N, C-alpha and C positions, 0 to 999 in steps of 0.2 A: 503494499499500499504506500503510503509516504513515510518518510523519515519519522523515527520515533523520538519523542521529548527525551532531552539528555538526561540520562541516569535512570530511565523508565524500568529497564530491567537489569537488576543486579544479579538475577537468578537465572539460569539456562533455561531451555525449553525443551523436554526431551519427548520424542513422536514415537509411538509404537503401534503396531497394528491390533484391531480388535475386530471380531466376527460380529459385534454388535453395531448399534449406531456410533457414529463419531462422537466424541465427549472430549472436554475439558475437565479434568477430574478436580474435584474440590480435595483441598489438602494438598501440600507440597510433597515432594518426594524427600527420601533421607538426606540429600544434599541440598534442599531447599529449592529444587526444581520445578516447574510447572510440568504436569504430565499430560500430554494431549494424545488420545487415541484415534487413529483414523480407520475407516472401513475399507478404503482404497486399496487394490493390490496390483500386483504385476505392472504394465506399463501404461494404467490408465491415469496418465499425467493429469488430465483435465479434472479427474475425481480428486486426485491428491489436491490440487490447487482450490478447488472448490471446497472440500472439507476444511483444509487446514486455514484458510481464510476466515471461515466461520469461526472455528475455534479459537483462533488467534484474536479475533474481535472480541470474545468474551474475556480473554486475559487482559487485553487493552482496556477493557470498560470495567475493571476492577470487580469481576463477578464474585470473587470469593472474599471479599473485604469484610464482611460481617456475618459470614456463613461458617458454623462449624466444620470441623474437618470431614465429619460423616454426613453433612448436608442436614436435611431434616426442615429448614426454615422455609417458609412459604414466602416467594417474594412476587407480589401481586403485579408489579411492573415488569417483570422478567420477558414478559411477551414483546415489550418494546425492545429490549436488548436482543431478544432473538431475531426480530425484524431487521435491525441494524446489521446483525452479522450475516443475515441473508444478503443484504445490500452489499457487505463487503464480499462476499463471495462473487457476486455478479461483478462488482468493480473489478477485482482480481482476474477473473476470466476475461474480461473485455481488455484490460490493460496488457494482461501478460500476452495475449494474442498479438496485440499492436506491437508491443515490443519485439516479438519473437519474428513478426513479419518483416520488421525492419533489420533485426540482426539476432540470427539464431545463435545460442550458446554453443552449439557444436553441429557438426554435419548429421549426426545421428538423431537430431530432433527435427529433421525434415517432415513435414507434414503436421507437426503439432500444434503450430499457430492456427491452421485451420481446423484441427480439432477441437482446441480451445474456443475459436470464435463460433463454431457450429453448435457448441454447447451451450454457449451464453445465448446466442440468437434463438435456440429451443426453449430454454428457461424463460426468457424475457417476454416471448410471445404465447406462453400458456395461457389459456383462456380465464382460469381462476385467478391470475393476477391484475385482471381490468376490473375497474370499476363499473357497474351497470351504467348504461347510458344515462346521462343527466343525472347521476346519484352524485351529490357532494360528498367529498371525504368526510366532512363533519357530521353527516347523516350515517355514513357507513361507521364511524368511530362510535357514534352513539348506539347503533344497533348491535355492534360486535364486541366491545370493550369488556363487558362483564364475562363474556365466555371466554375472551382471552386472558382476563386477570385470572380465571379459574384453571385455565389450561394454556400455558405459553407455547405448547408444541402445536397449534393449531395452524398448520403451516399454509393451508388454502387460504386463510384469513390474513395472517401477517405478511404472506408474500405479496398480497395487494399493495400495503403500504411500502414494503422493500422497493418495489419497482418505482414507486414515485419519489423515494428518497434518493435514488442514485444520482440524479443530476446536481444534487447539492454537492455531492463529493467529486463527481467528474468536473465540475467547475473549478474547484481547488482541492486537489488531493491533499494539501496539507491540513484540510479540515477533520482528517481522521485523528489527529493529534487531541482533538477535543473529546474523544472517548476517554481519555486518562483522567478526567474529571467527572465521570458519572459514578454513582453508586458510592459516594463519599460519606453519607448520612446514615447511620443505622436505620433512622426511620423512613428511608427510601423503600424499604421493603413492603411497607404496607400503606404508604401515602397515595394520594389520589395521583393520577397521571399529570394533572395541572401543577401540583407540588413537585412531583418527581423532576419533571422538566424545568420548572423554574429553579430548582435547586441547582440543577445542572448548568443553567444559565449563569447562575450567581456565582458558582464554583470556577466557571471557566476563566481564563484570562482573556483580556480584552481581543486579543487577536485570533480567539477561537470562538466568541460568542456570535458571531454572524451565522454559522451554520446552524447553531442552536435556535437562534432567532427563525431561520429559515424553516426549522421543523415545526417551531412552535405556530407559525403563519400557516404552514400546510395544513395543520391540524385546528385551525382556527382558535388557537389558544394563545395568540400573540399578546393578549391583554396583559399577559404577566411580564412583558418586557417592559422595561421603563420607557417611557416617552422621551422625544428629543429634549423636552424641557426639563428633564431629569426627574421625572416622577419615580417614587420608590416602587419596586417590585411588590406587585399585590400578591402574589402568591404566599400562602401561609401554612404551616404545618398543620395537619388534621389530627 
């Protein structure tokens, strides 16, 4: 994705295979490492890229900041993090394809750029990722948020928003650094989405607030952003 904030990772990331779904495990390894398990195997590099980008996004967004090593804590806003991580996968597929079209890392990778791009095109065009005609996103959020808060893995719902978030990061890849300022408050686990995103905006440094403001505007929650006159953030903890 983009370059990471200085000092963001003092611990390594260890990637291993799993026969189950890809996952970023809660709890560090014995050497303090993040542990990511991918389902991809053999030479399916498009799947490695897709899965790893998603799990790396969780690590970037402090997914384990307030969760015990064994998990078990419900995070009502995790669905939004899952959505962002799907956006990260789409972004990675598209940009890796473009980079490899311009300069392959080696002759043995010939054809992989096309494979990456075809997988991206397949995903982005899936019918369930599109809002119904003339359906505002605010209405979609009102109709689906309760279900997503109860089950963050409703992929066919959160992938609708993932597609819509992609342009915010394509416009400026450095916006991925804003993920480092998510999930910093213990109350984020159970707060309203408005409060959760409002805290993200407040915690982010000025150079990364534009992308959070863009997310809020997309969801018609931009009233939590201070006005140009310098009004205070209206979001409050619940």
